[in-house]
ROKOL-420290 format. One line per 10 residues: number of its first residue (from 1); their letters; for each residue x, y negated, z of C-alpha. Coordinates in steps of 0.02 Angstrom, whole numbers, plus 50000, padded with zeros to 5 digits. Layout:
BEGIN
NUM> A> X,Y,Z; ... $
end
This chain:
BEGIN
1> MIVAATLLLA> 49708,50788,50286; 49574,50803,50390; 49459,50732,50262; 49502,50884,50147; 49493,51009,50295; 49316,50940,50328; 49258,50962,50141; 49314,51123,50156; 49206,51175,50308; 49052,51109,50193 $
11> AAAAANPATC> 49116,51212,50038; 49073,51374,49990; 49172,51538,50055; 49257,51636,49935; 49193,51811,49990; 49080,51882,50136; 49124,51823,50328; 49238,51945,50426; 49180,51980,50599; 49372,51996,50656 $
21> LITGRQLEYK> 49541,51950,50588; 49703,52057,50610; 49831,51918,50705; 50002,52000,50664; 50120,51897,50734; 50010,51746,50770; 49863,51646,50688; 49880,51454,50626; 49757,51352,50667; 49684,51184,50595 $
31> VVSETGLLIR> 49562,51088,50697; 49427,51007,50575; 49300,50941,50715; 49208,51002,50870; 49111,51123,50751; 49239,51209,50634; 49430,51265,50624; 49528,51315,50486; 49627,51474,50530; 49789,51569,50418 $
41> AGGRWHRSLL> 49802,51736,50466; 49883,51879,50347; 49932,51733,50227; 49742,51683,50192; 49656,51548,50265; 49481,51563,50334; 49347,51438,50428; 49243,51478,50575; 49111,51364,50615; 49090,51397,50809 $
51> PGGCPGLKPN> 48931,51438,50867; 48871,51283,50985; 49022,51167,50935; 49166,51143,51057; 49156,50993,51151; 49331,50921,51174; 49408,50998,51008; 49522,50867,50942; 49659,50895,50809; 49808,50855,50948 $
61> MIIVRREASP> 49722,50986,51057; 49808,51176,51086; 49694,51333,51047; 49735,51486,51171; 49666,51635,51153; 49596,51725,51297; 49628,51902,51218; 49804,51970,51188; 49731,52101,51059; 49793,52118,50893 $
71> RACANDLFEV> 49633,52066,50833; 49539,51891,50834; 49365,51926,50831; 49192,51805,50800; 49120,51774,50998; 49305,51779,51070; 49350,51646,51198; 49462,51519,51168; 49543,51388,51276; 49554,51201,51210 $
81> KDNFTPEVFS> 49709,51123,51311; 49811,50968,51298; 49999,50967,51254; 50055,50883,51413; 49954,50945,51570; 49889,51130,51616; 49696,51069,51612; 49578,51162,51509; 49476,51035,51425; 49334,51181,51350 $
91> LCRFGPFEPL> 49308,51351,51331; 49239,51394,51158; 49199,51542,51042; 49246,51581,50878; 49111,51597,50737; 49146,51718,50587; 49289,51718,50475; 49249,51655,50318; 49389,51684,50191; 49443,51530,50077 $
101> AKGARF> 49491,51537,49906; 49669,51618,49887; 49813,51485,49885; 49704,51353,49978; 49820,51226,50061; 49809,51094,50204 $
end
């Protein structure tokens, strides 16, 4: 799964990047690496290349948005936490959200 997701970070996006996503109830995240996330919002997957990367971001970490807004925007902060402790490993920023082809699955 991680190999396929890593390839998607390098692949061309389906359309122009969005500055913000409407989150609806919640976002689904897939960690690809310290430099990128795959995010599903509104039934569509997007990729976000993280400005400056995000040290400590690994597939088994939890992503917690700092804003309670119904929108997630580029440059919004998120925390990287562990499943078992309240410790924050990193504080990082989302990059622009590039929509992937409809029907993309991971």
